[in-house]
C-alpha positions in Angstrom: 101.6 121.9 160.7 97.9 122.8 160.3 96.7 122.4 156.8 93.9 124.7 155.6 92.5 123.8 152.3 91.4 126.4 149.8 88.2 126.8 148.0 88.0 126.0 144.3 87.9 128.8 141.8 84.7 129.8 140.0 84.6 128.3 136.5 87.8 126.0 136.8 87.8 122.3 136.1 90.7 120.3 137.5 93.4 122.7 138.6 96.4 122.7 140.9 97.2 126.4 140.4 95.0 129.3 140.6 93.3 130.7 137.5 89.9 132.4 137.1 87.1 132.2 134.6 85.4 135.5 133.8 83.2 135.9 130.8 81.2 139.0 130.4 78.1 139.6 128.2 78.4 141.4 124.9 76.9 144.9 124.9 73.3 145.2 123.7 72.8 146.2 120.1 71.3 149.5 119.1 67.6 150.0 119.1 67.1 150.0 115.3 64.1 152.3 115.5 66.5 155.1 116.7 68.4 154.9 113.4 65.4 154.8 111.1 65.3 157.6 108.5 62.3 159.8 107.9 60.3 159.0 104.7 61.4 161.1 101.7 59.3 164.2 101.0 59.0 163.4 97.2 57.7 160.3 95.5 61.2 159.6 94.2 62.8 156.5 95.8 65.3 157.2 98.6 69.0 156.9 97.4 70.9 153.9 98.3 72.8 154.5 101.6 76.0 153.1 100.0 79.1 152.0 102.0 79.2 153.5 105.5 75.5 154.4 105.4 73.0 153.5 108.0 72.4 150.0 106.6 76.1 149.2 106.8 76.8 150.8 110.2 77.8 148.0 112.6 76.0 147.8 115.9 77.8 148.0 119.2 77.4 144.2 119.5 79.1 143.8 116.2 82.1 146.0 117.2 82.5 144.9 120.8 85.5 142.8 121.6 84.3 139.3 122.3 85.1 137.8 125.7 87.5 134.8 125.8 86.1 131.4 126.7 86.3 130.6 130.5 89.8 129.6 131.4 90.2 126.2 133.1 93.2 126.8 135.2 96.3 124.6 135.5 96.5 120.8 135.4 95.8 118.8 138.5 98.9 117.4 140.3 100.3 114.3 138.6 98.4 114.7 135.3 100.5 117.3 133.4 102.3 115.8 130.3 103.5 119.1 129.0 102.4 122.5 127.8 103.1 125.8 126.1 104.2 129.2 127.4 103.9 132.6 125.8 106.0 135.0 128.0 106.9 138.7 128.0 110.2 138.6 129.8 112.1 141.7 130.9 114.3 142.1 127.8 112.7 139.7 125.2 109.6 137.5 124.6 109.4 133.8 124.0 107.0 131.1 122.8 107.9 127.6 123.8 106.3 124.2 124.3 106.7 120.5 124.5 104.2 117.6 125.3 105.2 114.1 126.3 103.2 110.8 125.9 103.2 110.3 129.6 103.8 112.1 132.9 107.5 112.3 133.9 107.7 110.6 137.3 110.2 113.0 138.8 107.7 115.9 138.1 105.1 114.4 140.4 105.6 116.3 143.7 104.1 115.5 147.1 102.0 118.2 148.8 103.5 118.8 152.3 101.5 121.8 153.5 98.9 124.2 152.2 97.5 127.5 153.6 94.9 129.9 152.2 96.1 133.5 152.0 93.9 136.6 151.7 95.0 140.2 151.4 98.5 139.5 152.8 97.3 137.5 155.8 96.7 133.8 156.3 93.3 132.9 157.5 90.6 130.2 156.9 87.8 132.4 155.6 88.7 134.5 152.5 85.3 135.7 151.4 85.0 136.7 147.7 88.2 137.1 145.8 88.8 137.4 142.1 91.1 134.4 142.3 91.7 131.7 144.8 94.9 132.5 146.8 97.0 129.9 148.5 100.6 129.0 149.3 101.8 125.4 149.3 105.0 123.4 150.1 105.9 120.6 147.7 108.5 117.8 148.1 110.4 116.4 145.2 110.3 112.6 145.1 113.3 110.2 145.6 113.0 107.6 142.9 115.0 104.3 143.3 114.7 101.1 141.3 116.5 97.8 141.9 117.9 96.7 139.5 118.6 100.0 137.8 116.7 101.0 134.6 118.1 100.8 131.1 118.7 103.8 128.8 115.1 103.8 127.4 113.5 103.5 130.9 113.1 105.6 133.9 112.3 104.8 137.5 108.6 105.1 138.2 106.7 106.3 141.3 106.1 102.7 142.3 109.8 101.7 142.3 109.6 99.9 139.0 111.2 100.8 135.7 108.8 102.4 133.1 109.3 103.6 129.5 110.9 107.0 129.4 108.2 109.5 128.3 108.8 110.7 124.7 107.7 113.9 123.1 104.7 114.1 120.8 104.3 115.6 117.4 101.1 117.7 117.3 101.8 118.9 113.7 101.6 122.7 113.2 100.7 124.6 116.4 99.3 128.1 115.8 98.9 130.8 118.3 96.7 133.8 117.4 96.0 137.1 119.2 99.7 137.9 119.6 101.5 141.0 118.3 102.4 138.7 115.3 100.6 135.4 115.2 102.8 132.3 115.4 102.8 129.0 113.5 105.3 126.4 114.8 106.3 122.9 113.6 108.1 120.5 115.9 111.8 120.6 115.7 114.2 117.6 115.9 115.5 115.9 117.8 113.1 116.3 120.7 109.9 117.5 118.8 110.0 120.7 120.8 108.1 123.8 119.7 109.7 127.3 120.1 109.9 130.7 118.5 112.3 133.2 119.9 112.1 135.5 116.9 108.9 137.2 118.1 108.2 140.9 118.7 108.7 142.2 122.2 106.3 142.4 123.9 104.7 139.4 122.3 101.2 140.4 123.3 99.2 143.4 124.4 97.3 143.5 127.7 93.8 142.2 127.5 94.6 140.5 124.1 92.6 137.3 123.6 95.0 134.5 122.7 94.2 131.1 121.3 96.4 128.1 120.7 95.2 125.5 118.1 96.6 122.2 117.0 95.3 118.8 116.2 93.4 117.7 119.3 94.3 120.9 121.2 92.4 124.2 121.8 93.7 126.4 124.6 93.2 130.0 125.5 94.8 132.9 127.4 94.7 136.6 128.0 97.5 139.1 127.5 98.7 140.7 130.8 100.6 143.9 131.6 104.3 143.6 132.3 104.9 142.7 136.0 106.7 145.4 138.0 107.8 143.9 141.4 108.3 146.0 144.5 111.8 147.2 145.4 114.2 145.4 147.8 115.3 141.8 148.4 113.0 139.1 149.7 114.4 138.1 153.1 113.3 134.8 154.6 113.3 134.8 158.4 112.0 132.0 160.6 108.7 132.7 162.4 108.0 135.8 160.2 105.6 136.4 157.3 107.3 137.2 153.9 105.7 140.3 152.4 105.6 140.7 148.6 104.6 143.7 146.6 104.1 144.6 143.0 102.1 147.0 140.8 98.6 145.5 140.5 97.1 144.4 137.2 93.7 144.8 135.6 93.1 141.5 133.9 90.4 139.7 135.9 91.4 136.2 134.6 95.0 136.7 135.8 96.8 135.8 139.0 100.3 136.4 140.4 102.3 133.3 141.2 105.5 132.9 143.3 108.0 130.1 142.9 110.7 129.9 145.6 113.5 127.4 146.3 116.3 127.6 148.9 117.6 124.1 149.0 119.4 123.6 145.6 121.5 120.6 146.6 119.1 118.7 148.9 118.2 115.0 148.2 114.5 115.7 148.4 114.1 119.4 148.8 111.0 121.4 149.4 109.8 124.2 147.1 107.2 126.9 147.9 104.5 127.9 145.4 101.9 130.6 145.9 99.1 132.0 143.9 97.8 135.5 144.8 95.0 137.7 143.6 96.6 140.4 141.5 96.0 143.2 144.1 99.6 144.4 144.4 100.4 142.9 147.8 100.5 139.6 149.6 102.4 137.7 152.3 103.6 134.1 152.6 102.6 132.8 156.1 105.4 132.5 158.7 104.5 128.8 159.2 105.4 127.9 155.7 108.6 130.0 155.7 109.8 128.3 158.9 109.0 124.9 157.5 110.9 125.7 154.3 114.0 126.8 156.2 113.9 123.9 158.6 113.8 121.5 155.6 117.3 122.7 154.4 119.2 125.5 152.9 121.9 125.0 150.3 123.1 126.8 147.2 121.8 130.2 146.0 118.1 130.8 146.7 115.9 131.4 143.7 112.6 133.3 143.4 110.4 134.1 140.5 107.2 136.1 140.4 104.9 135.9 137.4 101.6 137.5 136.4 99.8 135.0 134.2 96.7 133.3 133.0 96.4 129.5 132.9 94.3 127.2 130.7 94.4 123.4 130.4 92.9 120.6 128.4 92.5 116.9 129.2 93.8 114.7 126.3 94.2 110.9 126.0 97.8 111.4 126.9 97.2 113.6 130.0 96.7 117.2 130.8 98.2 120.0 128.6 98.6 123.6 129.7 98.9 127.0 128.2 100.4 129.8 130.3 100.4 133.4 129.1 102.5 135.5 131.4 105.1 138.1 132.5 107.7 136.7 134.8 110.4 138.4 136.8 113.2 137.1 138.9 113.4 138.4 142.5 116.5 138.9 144.6 116.1 136.7 147.7 118.1 135.9 150.8 117.7 133.6 153.8 118.5 135.3 157.1 121.6 133.7 158.8 122.8 131.9 155.7 125.4 133.0 153.1 125.7 131.2 149.8 129.1 131.0 148.2 131.3 129.5 145.5 134.6 130.4 147.2 135.9 131.3 150.6 136.3 134.9 149.4 132.5 135.3 149.6 132.3 134.2 153.2 132.5 136.5 156.3 135.6 136.3 158.5 135.9 133.1 160.4 133.9 131.0 157.9 134.9 129.0 154.9 132.9 127.9 151.9 131.4 124.4 151.8 131.7 123.9 148.0 129.4 120.9 147.9 126.5 122.8 149.6 127.6 126.3 148.4 127.2 127.6 151.9 129.5 129.5 154.2 130.0 127.5 157.4 
């Protein structure tokens, strides 16, 4: 399969997923001479302007909403030790996070294929886009160690047992710019951070969001709720997969697709795409065919999310902040019927319970 590599985003450091960095200039302040008062006609001193008078009137620069710092995008492959999410889901909102002291070996995927996508079509030259757009196939690793690892160890990428990554206490983590600001302490036993008792939606579109903790400073921008197009996603070999949604207006945001169709494979592929938030895109037929050929089992799963991504390198590894609006998508693979019992299969077929597929 031909591999066409994408061009890096403007303003992003090390990143594996698309994110943009747009920082506008503040508006120019008033010309002070235009607000100057005429001299008083008498010799008496002019009265004090008082609160709200000309001397206290803020300039446009004072009242303009400041631009957020440039976002650095997601972590590079194999460097992510954890992160935080702030999500407006369909019926509720969540704030959640966890950071480990090392990369979990099973989370390090192998890149199998990569195609640049532009405006719904795959091609090598994209021209100027507000965000890099690409689709990738990733393979989950098979980790095997002989002899086996103990309870406090995990099999590493080199086939040797390594200490199991443990979660890290960052003290109080605060997130500002939300509908109600959040301050979280790590909760036992896993030192996880979460707050499910937040207003819904948890942020307003265009809101400037900042996460702060000891050694961490991450940023995001609130996005509008994602509204996917109607109908199921139907994966068919040798055919592009079109995807539609209502476009957004946050220049730092992109729309990401996560798609898996082999839930019970030993080393399954997963498809990930990052699209410019234009309202339409297409996954190239070459990647759809490769995904199907790699195996189909269980019930396929697809998620579309509008989000911003920021990341920071720390002595432990890379930490992310994602601010987004995810939605699950109905998805089918042409020629395959998932099942949990024979009653879900068409006449003449029975359910392979282990693979959850009618055969």
